[in-house]
C-alpha positions in Angstrom: -36.9 144.1 211.9 -39.3 147.4 213.1 -42.9 145.2 214.3 -40.3 142.9 216.6 -38.8 146.3 217.6 -41.2 147.7 218.9 -42.5 144.4 220.0 -39.8 144.2 221.9 -40.7 148.3 223.5 -43.4 147.5 223.9 -42.9 144.6 226.3 -40.3 146.1 228.3 -42.7 149.1 228.9 -45.3 146.5 230.4 -42.7 145.2 232.4 -41.7 148.1 233.9 -45.6 149.3 234.2 -45.9 145.8 236.7 -43.4 146.6 238.6 -44.5 150.5 239.3 -47.5 148.7 240.3 -46.3 146.7 242.1 -43.8 149.1 244.2 -47.4 151.8 244.6 -49.1 148.7 246.1 -45.2 147.9 248.5 -46.0 151.3 249.4 -50.1 151.8 249.5 -49.5 148.8 252.5 -47.0 150.5 254.5 -48.7 153.8 254.4 -51.7 151.1 256.1 -49.4 149.6 258.6 -47.6 153.0 259.7 -51.4 153.8 259.5 -52.6 150.5 261.9 -49.6 151.1 264.6 -50.6 155.1 264.7 -53.8 154.4 265.6 -52.4 151.4 268.3 -49.8 153.6 269.8 
């Protein structure tokens, strides 16, 4: 029982980490776009 529970927790943690990474990539893209437009104007 313990091993299965640990495995599920690990999967959830990995999922959360991946979601956070996606979020950071989106923020990074937004910042780059914003800086790009700042340069134009």
